C-alpha positions in Angstrom: 120.9 109.6 95.9 119.8 107.7 98.7 122.1 105.9 102.0 121.4 101.8 102.2 119.5 100.8 105.4 122.1 100.1 108.1 122.1 100.3 112.1 121.9 104.0 112.5 125.4 105.7 113.1 125.5 107.7 116.2 123.2 110.4 116.0 123.4 114.0 117.7 120.7 116.6 118.2 122.2 120.2 117.9 119.6 122.5 119.7 120.3 126.2 117.8 119.4 128.7 121.0 120.8 131.6 119.6 117.6 133.7 118.9 116.7 136.9 121.1 113.7 137.5 122.9 113.2 140.9 121.4 110.1 140.0 119.2 108.7 138.8 122.5 109.6 142.2 124.4 112.2 140.5 126.6 115.4 141.3 127.5 116.7 137.9 128.2 117.2 135.5 125.1 113.6 133.8 124.8 114.6 130.1 125.2 115.5 131.0 128.6 111.6 132.2 129.3 109.8 129.9 131.5 106.8 127.9 130.0 104.8 125.8 132.8 107.3 126.1 135.2 110.7 125.5 133.3 112.9 127.2 130.6 112.2 126.7 127.0 115.1 125.4 126.8 115.0 122.8 129.3 111.6 121.1 127.8 113.2 121.4 124.3 116.5 119.8 126.2 114.4 117.3 127.7 112.4 115.8 124.5 116.0 114.7 123.2 117.0 113.6 126.6 114.2 111.1 126.4 114.7 109.8 122.9 115.9 106.7 122.1 117.1 107.8 118.6 119.2 110.2 120.1 122.9 109.9 121.7 123.8 113.1 122.6 123.3 116.9 122.5 124.7 119.8 121.5 123.8 122.9 122.3 124.5 126.8 120.2 124.0 129.6 122.6 123.4 133.1 122.5 126.4 135.1 123.5 126.8 135.7 127.1 124.4 133.4 128.0 126.2 130.2 127.9 126.5 129.7 132.0 122.5 130.2 132.1 122.7 126.9 130.1 125.1 125.2 131.6 123.4 125.3 134.9 119.7 124.3 134.1 121.5 121.3 132.2 123.3 120.4 135.2 120.0 120.8 137.4 118.1 119.0 135.6 120.6 116.2 135.1 120.6 116.2 131.5 122.8 113.4 130.7 122.8 113.5 127.0 123.8 117.1 127.0 128.1 117.0 126.3 128.8 120.3 125.2 127.5 124.1 125.4 128.9 126.5 122.9 128.6 130.1 122.3 126.6 130.5 118.8 127.4 133.2 116.3 126.3 136.3 115.0 124.2 135.0 112.2 122.8 131.4 111.8 124.9 130.5 109.3 127.5 131.1 111.4 126.1 129.2 114.2 125.5 126.2 112.2 129.2 126.0 110.7 130.2 126.4 114.9 128.0 123.2 115.4 129.5 121.3 112.5 133.2 122.2 113.6 132.2 120.5 116.8 130.8 117.7 115.6 133.4 116.8 113.5 136.0 116.7 116.5 137.0 113.0 117.4 136.0 111.7 114.4 137.9 109.1 112.7 138.5 109.5 108.9 135.8 108.2 106.7 133.7 108.3 110.0 129.9 109.7 109.6 127.4 110.6 111.9 124.0 111.8 112.0 122.3 115.4 113.2 119.6 116.8 114.1 119.4 120.5 113.9 116.2 122.0 116.2 115.4 125.3 117.1 115.8 125.7 121.0 112.2 127.8 121.0 110.4 124.9 119.6 109.6 122.9 122.7 106.6 120.8 122.0 108.2 118.5 119.5 107.0 114.8 119.5 109.6 111.7 119.6 107.0 110.4 116.8 109.1 113.0 114.5 112.2 113.0 116.0 112.3 109.1 115.2 111.0 109.3 111.7 113.6 111.7 111.1 116.5 109.6 112.2 115.1 106.6 110.2 114.6 108.7 107.0 118.3 109.2 107.4 118.8 104.9 107.1 118.1 106.0 103.4 118.3 109.8 102.8 121.4 112.2 103.4 118.9 115.1 104.1 115.7 115.2 105.8 113.3 118.3 106.8 110.2 118.6 108.7 106.9 119.9 107.2 103.0 120.4 107.7 100.7 121.4 104.8 99.2 124.9 105.0 95.7 125.4 106.4 95.8 129.4 104.9 95.7 130.0 101.5 99.0 131.9 101.0 99.2 135.2 98.6 102.4 137.0 97.1 101.9 140.6 97.5 104.2 143.8 95.9 104.1 147.4 97.6 103.0 149.8 95.3 104.3 153.5 96.4 102.6 155.1 99.4 99.1 153.0 98.3 100.1 149.6 100.5 100.3 146.2 98.9 98.6 144.3 96.5 98.3 140.3 95.5 100.3 139.7 92.0 99.9 135.5 92.7 98.2 132.9 94.6 100.1 129.9 95.0 98.5 126.7 94.6 98.0 125.7 98.3 98.0 121.6 97.7 101.9 122.1 97.2 102.6 124.5 100.0 103.8 123.3 103.1 105.6 125.4 106.3 108.7 124.1 107.6 109.5 123.4 111.0 112.4 121.3 112.5 114.5 119.7 113.1 116.2 119.5 109.6 118.4 116.2 109.8 121.4 115.3 107.8 124.6 113.1 107.0 127.3 115.4 109.0 129.3 114.7 105.6 126.2 116.5 103.3 125.6 119.5 105.7 129.5 119.7 106.0 130.0 119.7 102.3 127.1 122.2 101.5 128.2 124.7 103.5 132.3 124.5 102.4 130.7 124.7 98.9 128.5 127.9 100.4 131.7 129.8 102.0 132.9 130.1 98.1 129.6 132.0 97.1 129.9 135.8 98.3 126.5 136.4 98.5 125.8 133.2 100.8 123.1 134.0 103.3 120.2 131.5 104.3 118.0 131.2 107.2 117.3 127.4 107.2 120.1 124.5 106.6 117.5 122.5 104.6 118.0 125.6 102.0 122.0 125.3 102.1 122.0 121.8 100.7 119.0 122.4 98.0 121.4 125.5 96.8 124.6 124.2 96.4 124.2 120.1 96.6 120.7 120.3 94.1 121.7 116.6 92.9 121.0 115.3 97.3 117.4 114.9 97.5 115.5 116.2 100.8 113.2 114.2 102.0 110.4 115.4 103.9 108.7 113.7 106.9 105.3 115.0 108.4 105.3 117.7 110.9 102.8 118.2 113.4 100.6 121.4 114.0 101.4 122.0 117.4 105.9 122.0 116.8 104.9 125.5 117.0 107.7 128.5 117.3 108.0 130.6 120.6 108.4 133.5 118.6 105.7 136.2 119.3 104.1 137.1 122.6 101.0 135.2 121.9 103.2 132.0 121.3 104.3 132.1 125.2 100.3 132.0 125.9 100.0 129.3 123.5 102.8 127.1 124.7 101.8 127.4 128.5 98.4 126.4 128.0 99.1 123.1 125.6 101.7 122.1 128.4 99.0 122.7 130.7 97.0 120.0 129.0 99.3 118.2 127.8 99.0 114.3 129.1 101.7 111.4 129.3 101.7 107.8 128.5 102.4 105.4 131.4 104.9 103.1 130.6 103.4 99.6 130.5 105.3 96.5 133.0 106.7 93.8 130.6 105.2 91.1 132.4 103.7 89.9 135.8 107.3 89.5 137.2 108.5 92.8 136.5 105.4 94.0 138.7 107.0 91.8 141.6 110.6 92.5 140.9 109.9 96.1 141.1 107.2 96.0 144.1 108.7 93.6 146.2 109.9 94.7 149.5 108.6 98.5 148.5 105.8 100.5 151.2 102.6 101.9 150.1 100.6 104.4 151.7 97.5 104.4 150.1 94.7 107.5 151.4 91.5 106.7 150.8 92.2 103.0 150.7 88.6 101.8 151.7 87.1 101.4 148.4 86.8 102.7 144.3 90.4 103.3 142.9 92.1 103.1 146.2 91.1 100.1 147.3 91.8 98.4 143.8 95.5 99.8 144.3 95.7 98.4 147.5 95.2 95.1 146.5 97.1 95.3 143.0 100.4 96.3 144.9 100.2 93.6 147.7 99.2 91.0 145.5 103.0 92.0 143.5 104.9 91.6 146.9 104.4 95.3 148.5 103.4 95.7 151.9 100.6 98.4 152.2 98.9 100.2 154.3 95.4 100.8 152.6 93.6 104.0 155.1 90.0 105.4 154.9 87.6 107.0 157.1 85.1 103.7 156.8 87.6 101.0 157.4 90.5 102.7 159.7 89.3 105.4 160.6 91.6 107.9 159.1 90.1 111.5 157.6 92.7 112.9 155.3 91.1 116.5 156.0 93.1 115.8 159.8 96.7 116.5 159.7 97.0 114.1 162.9 95.8 111.4 161.2 98.0 111.6 158.5 100.9 111.8 160.4 100.0 109.4 162.3 99.4 106.8 159.5 102.9 107.7 157.8 104.7 107.0 161.1 103.4 104.0 161.7 103.8 102.1 158.6 107.7 103.8 158.7 107.8 102.4 161.8 106.6 98.9 161.0 108.8 98.7 157.6 111.5 101.5 157.8 110.7 103.0 154.7 107.8 104.8 152.6 108.2 104.3 148.9 104.9 105.9 147.5 102.1 107.6 148.9 99.0 107.4 146.8 96.1 110.1 147.9 92.8 108.9 146.0 90.5 110.4 149.0 87.9 112.7 147.6 84.2 114.0 147.7 81.7 115.3 145.0 78.8 117.4 145.8 76.7 117.8 143.0 74.4 121.8 143.1 74.6 125.7 142.4 77.7 127.2 144.1 74.8 130.2 145.4 72.7 127.3 147.0 75.9 125.4 148.4 76.0 125.7 152.7 79.1 126.9 154.1 79.8 123.4 155.8 79.6 121.2 152.4 82.3 124.0 150.7 84.4 123.8 153.7 84.7 120.2 153.3 85.1 120.1 149.6 88.2 122.5 150.4 89.6 120.2 153.6 88.8 117.0 151.8 89.9 117.7 147.7 92.5 120.3 148.3 93.8 121.0 151.9 94.0 117.3 152.5 96.3 116.5 149.7 98.5 119.6 150.4 99.1 118.1 154.3 99.5 114.7 152.8 102.4 116.3 150.7 104.0 117.9 153.4 104.0 114.9 156.0 105.0 112.9 152.8 108.3 114.7 152.1 111.0 113.3 154.8 109.9 109.6 153.7 109.7 110.1 150.3 113.2 111.7 150.2 115.1 109.2 151.7 113.9 106.6 149.1 113.8 108.8 146.6 110.1 107.9 146.2 107.0 109.1 144.7 103.7 110.8 145.2 100.7 110.0 143.5 97.5 112.7 143.2 94.4 112.5 141.4 92.9 115.0 139.0 89.4 115.1 137.1 88.8 115.7 133.2 87.3 118.7 134.2 90.3 120.6 135.5 90.4 121.7 132.0 86.9 123.5 132.0 84.9 124.0 135.3 81.8 122.1 134.9 78.4 123.8 136.1 77.2 122.6 139.5 80.0 120.9 140.6 82.4 124.0 141.0 84.1 123.0 143.9 85.1 119.4 142.4 86.0 121.1 139.2 88.4 123.9 140.9 89.5 121.7 143.2 90.9 118.6 140.6 92.4 121.9 138.7 94.8 122.7 141.8 95.8 119.3 141.9 97.4 119.5 138.6 99.1 122.9 139.6 100.1 121.4 143.0 101.4 118.3 140.6 103.8 120.2 138.5 104.8 123.1 141.5 105.7 119.8 143.6 107.5 118.0 140.8 109.9 120.9 140.2 110.3 121.8 143.9 111.4 118.5 144.7 113.2 117.1 142.3 116.7 117.7 143.6 115.5 115.6 146.1 115.0 112.5 143.5 110.8 112.7 144.5 108.6 112.3 141.8 105.3 113.8 141.6 102.5 112.5 139.3 98.7 113.0 138.9 96.4 110.4 137.6 93.7 111.8 135.2 90.9 108.9 134.7 87.4 109.8 132.3 84.0 108.9 134.2 84.9 106.2 136.6 82.8 103.6 138.5 83.0 104.2 142.1 81.0 104.4 144.9 81.9 108.3 145.1 80.2 108.8 141.4 77.2 105.8 142.1 76.5 108.3 145.1 76.6 111.4 143.1 74.9 110.5 139.5 73.1 107.3 140.2 73.4 104.1 138.2 74.4 105.0 134.6 74.8 102.8 131.3 77.0 99.4 131.6 79.8 99.9 129.7 79.8 103.5 130.0 82.3 103.8 132.8 85.9 102.9 133.5 86.5 100.2 135.9 88.5 101.1 138.5 90.4 98.5 138.5 91.8 99.8 135.1 92.9 103.2 136.7 94.8 101.3 139.3 96.4 99.2 136.8 97.7 102.3 134.9 98.6 104.0 138.4 101.3 101.2 139.5 102.8 101.7 136.0 103.1 105.2 136.8 104.2 104.6 140.5 106.9 102.3 138.7 108.3 105.0 136.0 110.6 107.5 136.2 107.9 109.8 135.3 107.7 113.0 137.5 105.3 116.1 136.8 102.9 114.7 134.3 99.5 114.5 134.2 98.4 110.5 132.8 95.0 110.4 131.2 93.4 106.9 132.1 90.5 106.7 129.1 88.5 103.1 127.8 89.6 103.2 124.6 93.2 104.0 126.1 95.9 105.9 123.8 98.6 105.4 126.8 98.3 101.5 126.2 97.7 101.5 122.7 99.4 104.1 120.8 101.9 105.6 123.1 104.6 104.9 121.0 103.7 106.5 117.7 101.9 109.5 119.8 103.3 112.4 122.1 101.6 113.7 125.3 100.1 116.7 123.3 98.3 114.5 120.4 96.5 112.8 123.3 95.6 116.2 125.0 94.1 117.7 121.8 92.4 114.2 121.0 90.9 113.9 124.7 90.3 117.7 125.3 87.0 116.6 122.8 86.6 113.6 124.8 86.6 115.7 128.5 83.3 117.5 127.3 81.3 115.1 129.6 83.7 113.6 131.8 83.7 115.1 135.6 
């Protein structure tokens, strides 16, 4: 039985957050645990907030913690969340409450799509959401699953002697179930109505209810993702936190040249490190599209980013001249090659001053201007932030600090509407790199112009708190519609092994 293809009906995501934190050793529900600076449930809700396939979101929260979620929703500005309801004592009861809430206000014969998703799966990709909603154009029930990489065994216990294998099923037919599970509301409601008449009814997921009580309804399977993990055990908290740390994001590409002009005309950009390389290219591009640009550098304007007075003076002059500062960009940096034990104090201090303290000072000085325009601070990291490289430990470690600074400030400044992002270019042809590594083979490096173009796209987006990878075969421009930040993160980790 399949549903004829048609325009998508209204689609609601139901986030099931009724679990507790017992298995991760917590006194609060695990969905309120912070990972990468935010509660797990906030990460999950943000995914649905950003999805073009989802119209609204309902949360079923553990008893006693509804106000906690309401505060998270309000602070994060999650406009798609329409209800936060107390869940039941069991998974079945929680789903039944959701079905009841979904039916409110529906006209006779009206149906809708519903996706049930575990709150503690915060790494869900947009691709999976879209695939589930698209599948509901043809089917009434949809599950998400991935192949099992492990051999599955069936065991039995023999007295006090322990467990023994009784069967080894064919692994090629085994799948590991994930969420979301998607349904036509009328279908899942009917399945639960029939199940209510069964005194032995008990289920841990919703597809099994349809499978048992509506056996004529086929359940289509959408391919899931290995990293769509469920935060259940203590180790899961650590793994999820690391995945968020490594995740990269696609920068939205503007439709055409006219869009750049419309969005940049009349805006003020202050570019530190604007003498040459990426900074100079950003300044030239932005000026071309009608922005007022202040490109500052040691060799051109005598601006030393490690000097707080120079930074304050540059920002003050830009503001006095234009009455606004919309974007502050810092591409300044130094790269010194050598073993740490053989590095003198002057070189160490220079690296810390320019690569770490200067961005901190720039951020602090920019705050009041960016709060006024709800603008953006854009910083730069290096692919070596994921794992420090021998003989440029200072550079690697300060660039790792830029990622943490970005993530921290994006959260700290969210209330003022200031966005903070970090661009992570692969090996790029800049004078700084040439000075450190000499002339490298043609075609082996990314052009600074390509990084500058992506930087503009980031500035003109609504992204905040993200690390944006820029690569020669750039997945952010060629496959962003199909991929997610976590797919890009996992793919690019291998590429980063030889990058600076």
